[in-house]
Biopython code that builds the backbone (N, CA, C, O; Angstrom):
import numpy as np
from Bio.PDB.StructureBuilder import StructureBuilder

atoms = [
    (1, "MET", "N", (-34.233, -8.089, -51.880)),
    (1, "MET", "CA", (-33.598, -8.310, -53.148)),
    (1, "MET", "C", (-34.069, -9.651, -53.690)),
    (1, "MET", "O", (-34.138, -10.636, -52.955)),
    (2, "VAL", "N", (-34.387, -9.684, -54.953)),
    (2, "VAL", "CA", (-34.792, -10.902, -55.642)),
    (2, "VAL", "C", (-33.971, -11.000, -56.914)),
    (2, "VAL", "O", (-33.758, -10.004, -57.606)),
    (3, "ILE", "N", (-33.516, -12.189, -57.215)),
    (3, "ILE", "CA", (-32.778, -12.409, -58.460)),
    (3, "ILE", "C", (-33.783, -12.872, -59.510)),
    (3, "ILE", "O", (-34.476, -13.872, -59.320)),
    (4, "VAL", "N", (-33.855, -12.139, -60.616)),
    (4, "VAL", "CA", (-34.734, -12.514, -61.725)),
    (4, "VAL", "C", (-33.853, -13.037, -62.849)),
    (4, "VAL", "O", (-33.015, -12.317, -63.392)),
    (5, "ARG", "N", (-34.061, -14.299, -63.183)),
    (5, "ARG", "CA", (-33.263, -14.931, -64.239)),
    (5, "ARG", "C", (-33.811, -14.534, -65.604)),
    (5, "ARG", "O", (-34.919, -14.011, -65.716)),
    (6, "ALA", "N", (-33.020, -14.791, -66.633)),
    (6, "ALA", "CA", (-33.404, -14.449, -68.002)),
    (6, "ALA", "C", (-34.686, -15.159, -68.432)),
    (6, "ALA", "O", (-35.433, -14.646, -69.265)),
    (7, "ASP", "N", (-34.943, -16.349, -67.861)),
    (7, "ASP", "CA", (-36.162, -17.076, -68.250)),
    (7, "ASP", "C", (-37.387, -16.610, -67.460)),
    (7, "ASP", "O", (-38.472, -17.167, -67.628)),
    (8, "GLY", "N", (-37.230, -15.590, -66.595)),
    (8, "GLY", "CA", (-38.346, -15.036, -65.846)),
    (8, "GLY", "C", (-38.539, -15.634, -64.470)),
    (8, "GLY", "O", (-39.350, -15.123, -63.697)),
    (9, "THR", "N", (-37.821, -16.705, -64.129)),
    (9, "THR", "CA", (-37.961, -17.290, -62.796)),
    (9, "THR", "C", (-37.187, -16.426, -61.794)),
    (9, "THR", "O", (-36.263, -15.696, -62.154)),
    (10, "THR", "N", (-37.594, -16.537, -60.535)),
    (10, "THR", "CA", (-36.936, -15.750, -59.495)),
    (10, "THR", "C", (-36.282, -16.661, -58.471)),
    (10, "THR", "O", (-36.637, -17.833, -58.349)),
    (11, "ALA", "N", (-35.342, -16.124, -57.750)),
    (11, "ALA", "CA", (-34.644, -16.858, -56.702)),
    (11, "ALA", "C", (-34.188, -15.883, -55.634)),
    (11, "ALA", "O", (-33.986, -14.697, -55.892)),
    (12, "ALA", "N", (-34.031, -16.407, -54.433)),
    (12, "ALA", "CA", (-33.482, -15.590, -53.346)),
    (12, "ALA", "C", (-31.988, -15.435, -53.568)),
    (12, "ALA", "O", (-31.346, -16.330, -54.117)),
    (13, "PRO", "N", (-31.433, -14.311, -53.149)),
    (13, "PRO", "CA", (-29.989, -14.120, -53.311)),
    (13, "PRO", "C", (-29.207, -15.010, -52.357)),
    (13, "PRO", "O", (-29.735, -15.465, -51.343)),
    (14, "SER", "N", (-27.970, -15.249, -52.682)),
    (14, "SER", "CA", (-27.071, -15.985, -51.807)),
    (14, "SER", "C", (-26.878, -15.180, -50.537)),
    (14, "SER", "O", (-26.754, -13.957, -50.608)),
    (15, "PRO", "N", (-26.846, -15.830, -49.363)),
    (15, "PRO", "CA", (-26.614, -15.084, -48.125)),
    (15, "PRO", "C", (-25.281, -14.365, -48.123)),
    (15, "PRO", "O", (-25.084, -13.407, -47.376)),
    (16, "ARG", "N", (-24.362, -14.833, -48.964)),
    (16, "ARG", "CA", (-23.041, -14.192, -49.015)),
    (16, "ARG", "C", (-23.019, -13.000, -49.964)),
    (16, "ARG", "O", (-22.008, -12.305, -50.065)),
    (17, "LEU", "N", (-24.122, -12.762, -50.656)),
    (17, "LEU", "CA", (-24.178, -11.650, -51.595)),
    (17, "LEU", "C", (-24.518, -10.383, -50.828)),
    (17, "LEU", "O", (-25.563, -10.321, -50.182)),
    (18, "ALA", "N", (-23.690, -9.406, -50.883)),
    (18, "ALA", "CA", (-23.916, -8.170, -50.141)),
    (18, "ALA", "C", (-25.094, -7.422, -50.744)),
    (18, "ALA", "O", (-25.184, -7.265, -51.962)),
    (19, "ALA", "N", (-25.990, -6.963, -49.891)),
    (19, "ALA", "CA", (-27.174, -6.251, -50.359)),
    (19, "ALA", "C", (-26.754, -4.971, -51.072)),
    (19, "ALA", "O", (-26.116, -4.093, -50.492)),
    (20, "GLY", "N", (-27.124, -4.891, -52.331)),
    (20, "GLY", "CA", (-26.853, -3.696, -53.111)),
    (20, "GLY", "C", (-25.426, -3.572, -53.606)),
    (20, "GLY", "O", (-25.156, -2.735, -54.466)),
    (21, "ALA", "N", (-24.517, -4.360, -53.105)),
    (21, "ALA", "CA", (-23.119, -4.214, -53.507)),
    (21, "ALA", "C", (-22.850, -4.938, -54.819)),
    (21, "ALA", "O", (-21.976, -4.543, -55.592)),
    (22, "GLY", "N", (-23.610, -6.000, -55.061)),
    (22, "GLY", "CA", (-23.440, -6.711, -56.318)),
    (22, "GLY", "C", (-22.225, -7.601, -56.375)),
    (22, "GLY", "O", (-21.927, -8.163, -57.429)),
    (23, "GLU", "N", (-21.512, -7.747, -55.272)),
    (23, "GLU", "CA", (-20.365, -8.655, -55.283)),
    (23, "GLU", "C", (-20.380, -9.514, -54.030)),
    (23, "GLU", "O", (-20.880, -9.110, -52.980)),
    (24, "GLU", "N", (-19.830, -10.686, -54.164)),
    (24, "GLU", "CA", (-19.848, -11.644, -53.079)),
    (24, "GLU", "C", (-18.871, -11.236, -51.988)),
    (24, "GLU", "O", (-17.739, -10.837, -52.265)),
    (25, "GLN", "N", (-19.329, -11.343, -50.730)),
    (25, "GLN", "CA", (-18.493, -11.029, -49.573)),
    (25, "GLN", "C", (-18.068, -12.342, -48.914)),
    (25, "GLN", "O", (-18.828, -13.310, -48.931)),
    (26, "PRO", "N", (-16.877, -12.388, -48.341)),
    (26, "PRO", "CA", (-16.449, -13.612, -47.669)),
    (26, "PRO", "C", (-17.304, -13.870, -46.425)),
    (26, "PRO", "O", (-17.730, -12.932, -45.750)),
    (27, "ALA", "N", (-17.548, -15.139, -46.132)),
    (27, "ALA", "CA", (-18.298, -15.500, -44.934)),
    (27, "ALA", "C", (-17.470, -15.146, -43.708)),
    (27, "ALA", "O", (-16.248, -15.299, -43.713)),
    (28, "VAL", "N", (-18.135, -14.673, -42.656)),
    (28, "VAL", "CA", (-17.455, -14.304, -41.424)),
    (28, "VAL", "C", (-17.623, -15.444, -40.429)),
    (28, "VAL", "O", (-18.731, -15.936, -40.211)),
    (29, "ARG", "N", (-16.525, -15.854, -39.834)),
    (29, "ARG", "CA", (-16.568, -16.913, -38.832)),
    (29, "ARG", "C", (-15.886, -16.403, -37.576)),
    (29, "ARG", "O", (-14.773, -15.879, -37.626)),
    (30, "THR", "N", (-16.562, -16.561, -36.455)),
    (30, "THR", "CA", (-16.016, -16.137, -35.179)),
    (30, "THR", "C", (-15.931, -17.347, -34.265)),
    (30, "THR", "O", (-16.886, -18.115, -34.147)),
    (31, "THR", "N", (-14.796, -17.513, -33.624)),
    (31, "THR", "CA", (-14.610, -18.595, -32.672)),
    (31, "THR", "C", (-14.322, -17.984, -31.311)),
    (31, "THR", "O", (-13.470, -17.105, -31.180)),
    (32, "LYS", "N", (-15.037, -18.455, -30.304)),
    (32, "LYS", "CA", (-14.832, -17.955, -28.945)),
    (32, "LYS", "C", (-14.706, -19.144, -28.003)),
    (32, "LYS", "O", (-15.323, -20.188, -28.214)),
    (33, "ASP", "N", (-13.907, -18.972, -26.973)),
    (33, "ASP", "CA", (-13.768, -19.978, -25.928)),
    (33, "ASP", "C", (-14.197, -19.358, -24.614)),
    (33, "ASP", "O", (-13.606, -18.379, -24.158)),
    (34, "TRP", "N", (-15.218, -19.922, -24.012)),
    (34, "TRP", "CA", (-15.660, -19.503, -22.691)),
    (34, "TRP", "C", (-15.168, -20.540, -21.695)),
    (34, "TRP", "O", (-15.195, -21.740, -21.969)),
    (35, "GLN", "N", (-14.719, -20.071, -20.540)),
    (35, "GLN", "CA", (-14.156, -20.962, -19.528)),
    (35, "GLN", "C", (-15.087, -21.033, -18.313)),
    (35, "GLN", "O", (-15.522, -20.006, -17.793)),
    (36, "LEU", "N", (-15.382, -22.238, -17.878)),
    (36, "LEU", "CA", (-16.223, -22.458, -16.709)),
    (36, "LEU", "C", (-15.391, -23.150, -15.642)),
    (36, "LEU", "O", (-14.746, -24.165, -15.906)),
    (37, "SER", "N", (-15.409, -22.598, -14.437)),
    (37, "SER", "CA", (-14.674, -23.176, -13.315)),
    (37, "SER", "C", (-15.675, -23.485, -12.200)),
    (37, "SER", "O", (-16.508, -22.648, -11.852)),
    (38, "LEU", "N", (-15.583, -24.686, -11.649)),
    (38, "LEU", "CA", (-16.462, -25.096, -10.565)),
    (38, "LEU", "C", (-15.616, -25.507, -9.371)),
    (38, "LEU", "O", (-14.724, -26.346, -9.497)),
    (39, "HIS", "N", (-15.890, -24.925, -8.223)),
    (39, "HIS", "CA", (-15.169, -25.262, -6.989)),
    (39, "HIS", "C", (-16.183, -25.823, -5.998)),
    (39, "HIS", "O", (-17.059, -25.099, -5.525)),
    (40, "LEU", "N", (-16.065, -27.115, -5.683)),
    (40, "LEU", "CA", (-17.017, -27.784, -4.788)),
    (40, "LEU", "C", (-16.392, -28.059, -3.430)),
    (40, "LEU", "O", (-15.229, -28.448, -3.326)),
    (41, "VAL", "N", (-17.193, -27.847, -2.394)),
    (41, "VAL", "CA", (-16.775, -28.143, -1.028)),
    (41, "VAL", "C", (-17.888, -28.937, -0.361)),
    (41, "VAL", "O", (-19.040, -28.504, -0.320)),
    (42, "GLU", "N", (-17.525, -30.111, 0.163)),
    (42, "GLU", "CA", (-18.481, -30.930, 0.894)),
    (42, "GLU", "C", (-18.172, -30.814, 2.380)),
    (42, "GLU", "O", (-17.036, -30.998, 2.816)),
    (43, "GLU", "N", (-19.215, -30.503, 3.145)),
    (43, "GLU", "CA", (-19.057, -30.346, 4.580)),
    (43, "GLU", "C", (-20.276, -30.959, 5.263)),
    (43, "GLU", "O", (-21.380, -30.423, 5.176)),
    (44, "ARG", "N", (-20.070, -32.072, 5.933)),
    (44, "ARG", "CA", (-21.146, -32.860, 6.547)),
    (44, "ARG", "C", (-22.221, -33.180, 5.511)),
    (44, "ARG", "O", (-21.957, -33.890, 4.540)),
    (45, "ASP", "N", (-23.431, -32.658, 5.714)),
    (45, "ASP", "CA", (-24.544, -32.965, 4.808)),
    (45, "ASP", "C", (-24.763, -31.908, 3.732)),
    (45, "ASP", "O", (-25.785, -31.931, 3.047)),
    (46, "THR", "N", (-23.822, -30.985, 3.572)),
    (46, "THR", "CA", (-23.992, -29.881, 2.636)),
    (46, "THR", "C", (-22.876, -29.859, 1.597)),
    (46, "THR", "O", (-21.699, -30.011, 1.925)),
    (47, "THR", "N", (-23.262, -29.669, 0.351)),
    (47, "THR", "CA", (-22.298, -29.468, -0.734)),
    (47, "THR", "C", (-22.479, -28.045, -1.233)),
    (47, "THR", "O", (-23.586, -27.636, -1.582)),
    (48, "ARG", "N", (-21.397, -27.302, -1.265)),
    (48, "ARG", "CA", (-21.440, -25.929, -1.775)),
    (48, "ARG", "C", (-20.594, -25.859, -3.040)),
    (48, "ARG", "O", (-19.573, -26.537, -3.158)),
    (49, "VAL", "N", (-21.028, -25.037, -3.976)),
    (49, "VAL", "CA", (-20.271, -24.853, -5.213)),
    (49, "VAL", "C", (-20.177, -23.369, -5.523)),
    (49, "VAL", "O", (-21.136, -22.616, -5.360)),
    (50, "HIS", "N", (-19.001, -22.972, -5.974)),
    (50, "HIS", "CA", (-18.794, -21.620, -6.501)),
    (50, "HIS", "C", (-18.452, -21.807, -7.975)),
    (50, "HIS", "O", (-17.454, -22.441, -8.316)),
    (51, "ALA", "N", (-19.293, -21.248, -8.842)),
    (51, "ALA", "CA", (-19.089, -21.362, -10.286)),
    (51, "ALA", "C", (-18.673, -20.013, -10.832)),
    (51, "ALA", "O", (-19.218, -18.977, -10.451)),
    (52, "VAL", "N", (-17.699, -20.037, -11.730)),
    (52, "VAL", "CA", (-17.228, -18.826, -12.386)),
    (52, "VAL", "C", (-17.226, -19.079, -13.885)),
    (52, "VAL", "O", (-16.610, -20.033, -14.361)),
    (53, "LEU", "N", (-17.916, -18.225, -14.623)),
    (53, "LEU", "CA", (-17.947, -18.311, -16.079)),
    (53, "LEU", "C", (-17.264, -17.090, -16.651)),
    (53, "LEU", "O", (-17.714, -15.962, -16.447)),
    (54, "ASP", "N", (-16.170, -17.315, -17.372)),
    (54, "ASP", "CA", (-15.495, -16.231, -18.083)),
    (54, "ASP", "C", (-16.006, -16.283, -19.512)),
    (54, "ASP", "O", (-15.555, -17.098, -20.316)),
    (55, "ALA", "N", (-16.947, -15.407, -19.817)),
    (55, "ALA", "CA", (-17.598, -15.363, -21.122)),
    (55, "ALA", "C", (-16.897, -14.341, -21.992)),
    (55, "ALA", "O", (-17.404, -13.242, -22.216)),
    (56, "ASP", "N", (-15.727, -14.715, -22.477)),
    (56, "ASP", "CA", (-14.955, -13.850, -23.368)),
    (56, "ASP", "C", (-14.680, -12.491, -22.727)),
    (56, "ASP", "O", (-14.791, -11.449, -23.372)),
    (57, "GLY", "N", (-14.311, -12.526, -21.422)),
    (57, "GLY", "CA", (-13.957, -11.302, -20.710)),
    (57, "GLY", "C", (-15.025, -10.827, -19.740)),
    (57, "GLY", "O", (-14.705, -10.127, -18.779)),
    (58, "ALA", "N", (-16.273, -11.182, -19.958)),
    (58, "ALA", "CA", (-17.342, -10.854, -19.009)),
    (58, "ALA", "C", (-17.419, -12.022, -18.028)),
    (58, "ALA", "O", (-17.692, -13.155, -18.425)),
    (59, "VAL", "N", (-17.180, -11.746, -16.750)),
    (59, "VAL", "CA", (-17.107, -12.808, -15.750)),
    (59, "VAL", "C", (-18.381, -12.821, -14.909)),
    (59, "VAL", "O", (-18.789, -11.802, -14.352)),
    (60, "LEU", "N", (-18.997, -13.998, -14.830)),
    (60, "LEU", "CA", (-20.194, -14.188, -14.026)),
    (60, "LEU", "C", (-19.875, -15.179, -12.910)),
    (60, "LEU", "O", (-19.105, -16.119, -13.103)),
    (61, "HIS", "N", (-20.477, -14.956, -11.740)),
    (61, "HIS", "CA", (-20.262, -15.819, -10.584)),
    (61, "HIS", "C", (-21.600, -16.351, -10.084)),
    (61, "HIS", "O", (-22.629, -15.688, -10.210)),
    (62, "SER", "N", (-21.573, -17.546, -9.520)),
    (62, "SER", "CA", (-22.763, -18.109, -8.901)),
    (62, "SER", "C", (-22.349, -18.993, -7.735)),
    (62, "SER", "O", (-21.387, -19.756, -7.826)),
    (63, "ASP", "N", (-23.088, -18.877, -6.642)),
    (63, "ASP", "CA", (-22.886, -19.740, -5.487)),
    (63, "ASP", "C", (-24.173, -20.511, -5.253)),
    (63, "ASP", "O", (-25.258, -19.932, -5.270)),
    (64, "ALA", "N", (-24.058, -21.808, -5.034)),
    (64, "ALA", "CA", (-25.235, -22.639, -4.797)),
    (64, "ALA", "C", (-24.854, -23.749, -3.833)),
    (64, "ALA", "O", (-23.676, -24.010, -3.589)),
    (65, "TYR", "N", (-25.881, -24.397, -3.290)),
    (65, "TYR", "CA", (-25.605, -25.508, -2.396)),
    (65, "TYR", "C", (-26.704, -26.548, -2.470)),
    (65, "TYR", "O", (-27.789, -26.300, -2.996)),
    (66, "ALA", "N", (-26.400, -27.711, -1.935)),
    (66, "ALA", "CA", (-27.368, -28.793, -1.796)),
    (66, "ALA", "C", (-27.174, -29.377, -0.414)),
    (66, "ALA", "O", (-26.051, -29.508, 0.072)),
    (67, "ARG", "N", (-28.278, -29.724, 0.207)),
    (67, "ARG", "CA", (-28.214, -30.288, 1.554)),
    (67, "ARG", "C", (-28.917, -31.639, 1.563)),
    (67, "ARG", "O", (-30.041, -31.778, 1.081)),
    (68, "ARG", "N", (-28.233, -32.622, 2.119)),
    (68, "ARG", "CA", (-28.786, -33.976, 2.201)),
    (68, "ARG", "C", (-29.751, -34.067, 3.375)),
    (68, "ARG", "O", (-29.490, -33.557, 4.465)),
    (69, "ASN", "N", (-30.851, -34.720, 3.123)),
    (69, "ASN", "CA", (-31.786, -35.019, 4.208)),
    (69, "ASN", "C", (-31.078, -35.983, 5.162)),
    (69, "ASN", "O", (-30.561, -37.008, 4.719)),
    (70, "PRO", "N", (-31.044, -35.679, 6.451)),
    (70, "PRO", "CA", (-30.334, -36.557, 7.402)),
    (70, "PRO", "C", (-30.861, -37.992, 7.420)),
    (70, "PRO", "O", (-30.164, -38.898, 7.876)),
    (71, "LEU", "N", (-32.078, -38.207, 6.931)),
    (71, "LEU", "CA", (-32.642, -39.559, 6.903)),
    (71, "LEU", "C", (-32.155, -40.367, 5.703)),
    (71, "LEU", "O", (-32.301, -41.589, 5.678)),
    (72, "ASP", "N", (-31.571, -39.685, 4.697)),
    (72, "ASP", "CA", (-31.070, -40.364, 3.492)),
    (72, "ASP", "C", (-29.656, -40.890, 3.727)),
    (72, "ASP", "O", (-28.909, -40.364, 4.552)),
    (73, "ASP", "N", (-29.312, -41.925, 2.992)),
    (73, "ASP", "CA", (-27.947, -42.439, 3.035)),
    (73, "ASP", "C", (-27.003, -41.418, 2.397)),
    (73, "ASP", "O", (-27.394, -40.732, 1.453)),
    (74, "PRO", "N", (-25.766, -41.305, 2.896)),
    (74, "PRO", "CA", (-24.808, -40.386, 2.272)),
    (74, "PRO", "C", (-24.567, -40.755, 0.798)),
    (74, "PRO", "O", (-24.325, -41.916, 0.469)),
    (75, "ALA", "N", (-24.637, -39.764, -0.060)),
    (75, "ALA", "CA", (-24.381, -39.952, -1.494)),
    (75, "ALA", "C", (-23.771, -38.660, -2.020)),
    (75, "ALA", "O", (-24.473, -37.858, -2.635)),
    (76, "PRO", "N", (-22.466, -38.439, -1.790)),
    (76, "PRO", "CA", (-21.825, -37.173, -2.178)),
    (76, "PRO", "C", (-22.022, -36.802, -3.640)),
    (76, "PRO", "O", (-22.142, -35.619, -3.959)),
    (77, "ALA", "N", (-22.058, -37.783, -4.535)),
    (77, "ALA", "CA", (-22.213, -37.468, -5.968)),
    (77, "ALA", "C", (-23.559, -36.794, -6.232)),
    (77, "ALA", "O", (-23.662, -35.919, -7.092)),
    (78, "VAL", "N", (-24.577, -37.198, -5.498)),
    (78, "VAL", "CA", (-25.903, -36.593, -5.677)),
    (78, "VAL", "C", (-25.871, -35.130, -5.244)),
    (78, "VAL", "O", (-26.417, -34.262, -5.924)),
    (79, "GLY", "N", (-25.232, -34.864, -4.118)),
    (79, "GLY", "CA", (-25.092, -33.480, -3.654)),
    (79, "GLY", "C", (-24.338, -32.634, -4.655)),
    (79, "GLY", "O", (-24.699, -31.483, -4.904)),
    (80, "ASP", "N", (-23.280, -33.209, -5.235)),
    (80, "ASP", "CA", (-22.511, -32.492, -6.260)),
    (80, "ASP", "C", (-23.409, -32.127, -7.440)),
    (80, "ASP", "O", (-23.391, -30.997, -7.928)),
    (81, "GLU", "N", (-24.188, -33.099, -7.883)),
    (81, "GLU", "CA", (-25.050, -32.873, -9.055)),
    (81, "GLU", "C", (-26.092, -31.797, -8.785)),
    (81, "GLU", "O", (-26.323, -30.933, -9.631)),
    (82, "PHE", "N", (-26.721, -31.839, -7.622)),
    (82, "PHE", "CA", (-27.727, -30.820, -7.317)),
    (82, "PHE", "C", (-27.097, -29.439, -7.175)),
    (82, "PHE", "O", (-27.618, -28.466, -7.720)),
    (83, "ALA", "N", (-25.988, -29.341, -6.454)),
    (83, "ALA", "CA", (-25.356, -28.042, -6.242)),
    (83, "ALA", "C", (-24.851, -27.445, -7.554)),
    (83, "ALA", "O", (-25.082, -26.269, -7.833)),
    (84, "VAL", "N", (-24.163, -28.253, -8.356)),
    (84, "VAL", "CA", (-23.649, -27.762, -9.640)),
    (84, "VAL", "C", (-24.808, -27.412, -10.567)),
    (84, "VAL", "O", (-24.769, -26.384, -11.243)),
    (85, "GLY", "N", (-25.829, -28.248, -10.606)),
    (85, "GLY", "CA", (-26.992, -27.959, -11.439)),
    (85, "GLY", "C", (-27.629, -26.631, -11.079)),
    (85, "GLY", "O", (-27.993, -25.856, -11.963)),
    (86, "ARG", "N", (-27.767, -26.360, -9.790)),
    (86, "ARG", "CA", (-28.358, -25.082, -9.346)),
    (86, "ARG", "C", (-27.474, -23.904, -9.731)),
    (86, "ARG", "O", (-27.983, -22.860, -10.139)),
    (87, "ALA", "N", (-26.160, -24.057, -9.608)),
    (87, "ALA", "CA", (-25.248, -22.975, -9.996)),
    (87, "ALA", "C", (-25.325, -22.709, -11.499)),
    (87, "ALA", "O", (-25.320, -21.556, -11.932)),
    (88, "LEU", "N", (-25.398, -23.785, -12.295)),
    (88, "LEU", "CA", (-25.476, -23.620, -13.745)),
    (88, "LEU", "C", (-26.795, -22.986, -14.164)),
    (88, "LEU", "O", (-26.823, -22.180, -15.094)),
    (89, "ILE", "N", (-27.883, -23.338, -13.494)),
    (89, "ILE", "CA", (-29.167, -22.700, -13.783)),
    (89, "ILE", "C", (-29.078, -21.208, -13.498)),
    (89, "ILE", "O", (-29.559, -20.391, -14.282)),
    (90, "ASP", "N", (-28.459, -20.853, -12.370)),
    (90, "ASP", "CA", (-28.306, -19.435, -12.030)),
    (90, "ASP", "C", (-27.455, -18.714, -13.079)),
    (90, "ASP", "O", (-27.792, -17.604, -13.491)),
    (91, "LEU", "N", (-26.353, -19.339, -13.515)),
    (91, "LEU", "CA", (-25.530, -18.721, -14.559)),
    (91, "LEU", "C", (-26.340, -18.551, -15.845)),
    (91, "LEU", "O", (-26.217, -17.534, -16.527)),
    (92, "GLY", "N", (-27.162, -19.538, -16.174)),
    (92, "GLY", "CA", (-28.012, -19.440, -17.354)),
    (92, "GLY", "C", (-28.970, -18.272, -17.258)),
    (92, "GLY", "O", (-29.163, -17.546, -18.234)),
    (93, "HIS", "N", (-29.573, -18.082, -16.096)),
    (93, "HIS", "CA", (-30.473, -16.937, -15.906)),
    (93, "HIS", "C", (-29.721, -15.619, -16.033)),
    (93, "HIS", "O", (-30.226, -14.661, -16.619)),
    (94, "GLN", "N", (-28.517, -15.574, -15.484)),
    (94, "GLN", "CA", (-27.709, -14.349, -15.614)),
    (94, "GLN", "C", (-27.414, -14.051, -17.080)),
    (94, "GLN", "O", (-27.493, -12.900, -17.509)),
    (95, "LEU", "N", (-27.074, -15.085, -17.852)),
    (95, "LEU", "CA", (-26.791, -14.895, -19.273)),
    (95, "LEU", "C", (-28.031, -14.412, -20.028)),
    (95, "LEU", "O", (-27.938, -13.529, -20.880)),
    (96, "LEU", "N", (-29.185, -14.991, -19.716)),
    (96, "LEU", "CA", (-30.416, -14.565, -20.379)),
    (96, "LEU", "C", (-30.766, -13.120, -20.042)),
    (96, "LEU", "O", (-31.202, -12.368, -20.914)),
    (97, "ARG", "N", (-30.579, -12.728, -18.786)),
    (97, "ARG", "CA", (-30.842, -11.321, -18.408)),
    (97, "ARG", "C", (-29.877, -10.387, -19.129)),
    (97, "ARG", "O", (-30.282, -9.331, -19.615)),
    (98, "ALA", "N", (-28.601, -10.771, -19.201)),
    (98, "ALA", "CA", (-27.611, -9.933, -19.892)),
    (98, "ALA", "C", (-27.952, -9.825, -21.377)),
    (98, "ALA", "O", (-27.861, -8.743, -21.958)),
    (99, "GLY", "N", (-28.343, -10.936, -21.990)),
    (99, "GLY", "CA", (-28.730, -10.900, -23.398)),
    (99, "GLY", "C", (-29.925, -10.015, -23.647)),
    (99, "GLY", "O", (-29.977, -9.291, -24.641)),
    (100, "THR", "N", (-30.901, -10.071, -22.731)),
    (100, "THR", "CA", (-32.091, -9.217, -22.851)),
    (100, "THR", "C", (-31.699, -7.751, -22.742)),
    (100, "THR", "O", (-32.164, -6.916, -23.517)),
    (101, "ARG", "N", (-30.840, -7.443, -21.773)),
    (101, "ARG", "CA", (-30.393, -6.046, -21.618)),
    (101, "ARG", "C", (-29.670, -5.570, -22.867)),
    (101, "ARG", "O", (-29.913, -4.459, -23.339)),
    (102, "HIS", "N", (-28.782, -6.400, -23.408)),
    (102, "HIS", "CA", (-28.020, -5.996, -24.591)),
    (102, "HIS", "C", (-28.910, -5.890, -25.830)),
    (102, "HIS", "O", (-28.708, -5.004, -26.661)),
    (103, "ALA", "N", (-29.884, -6.778, -25.961)),
    (103, "ALA", "CA", (-30.761, -6.758, -27.130)),
    (103, "ALA", "C", (-31.713, -5.578, -27.115)),
    (103, "ALA", "O", (-32.039, -5.025, -28.166)),
    (104, "THR", "N", (-32.161, -5.190, -25.930)),
    (104, "THR", "CA", (-33.148, -4.116, -25.836)),
    (104, "THR", "C", (-32.527, -2.767, -25.506)),
    (104, "THR", "O", (-33.178, -1.729, -25.625)),
    (105, "GLY", "N", (-31.264, -2.785, -25.091)),
    (105, "GLY", "CA", (-30.613, -1.533, -24.695)),
    (105, "GLY", "C", (-31.209, -0.975, -23.428)),
    (105, "GLY", "O", (-31.133, 0.226, -23.167)),
    (106, "SER", "N", (-31.805, -1.856, -22.636)),
    (106, "SER", "CA", (-32.520, -1.422, -21.440)),
    (106, "SER", "C", (-31.860, -1.980, -20.196)),
    (106, "SER", "O", (-31.184, -3.009, -20.234)),
    (107, "ALA", "N", (-32.070, -1.278, -19.093)),
    (107, "ALA", "CA", (-31.570, -1.770, -17.810)),
    (107, "ALA", "C", (-32.594, -2.674, -17.153)),
    (107, "ALA", "O", (-32.322, -3.246, -16.097)),
    (108, "GLU", "N", (-33.773, -2.816, -17.760)),
    (108, "GLU", "CA", (-34.824, -3.681, -17.211)),
    (108, "GLU", "C", (-34.453, -5.145, -17.391)),
    (108, "GLU", "O", (-33.738, -5.514, -18.322)),
    (109, "GLU", "N", (-34.962, -5.977, -16.469)),
    (109, "GLU", "CA", (-34.710, -7.418, -16.559)),
    (109, "GLU", "C", (-35.989, -8.159, -16.667)),
    (109, "GLU", "O", (-35.985, -9.387, -16.753)),
]
sb = StructureBuilder()
sb.init_structure("model")
sb.init_model(0)
sb.init_chain("A")
sb.init_seg("    ")
for serial, (resi, resn, name, xyz) in enumerate(atoms, 1):
    if name == "N":
        sb.init_residue(resn, " ", resi, " ")
    sb.init_atom(name, np.array(xyz, "f"), 0.0, 1.0, " ", f" {name:<3s}", serial, name[0])
structure = sb.get_structure()
């Protein structure tokens, strides 16, 4: 659709203008809250994390861990960061695979 003005110039239609309807439609706004829960357990040189993402009713889970090199000084915060980072990367991959499946209508990943 192109708008042709009386002076002969053209313009793109407003995004809120319904195609072919000729009348303006209200903008649609959707708000969603996704909840992420992280449960960390430190045991000797290993940090384990269980991550749960509730994506508006679709729940994804990820388990990850980080292990400290016995030669390194103890630094629990570093283990937390690596374990949580790995869990979040896994959740991200799960979301991308789900999006691909939904976009293509395919069971392929």
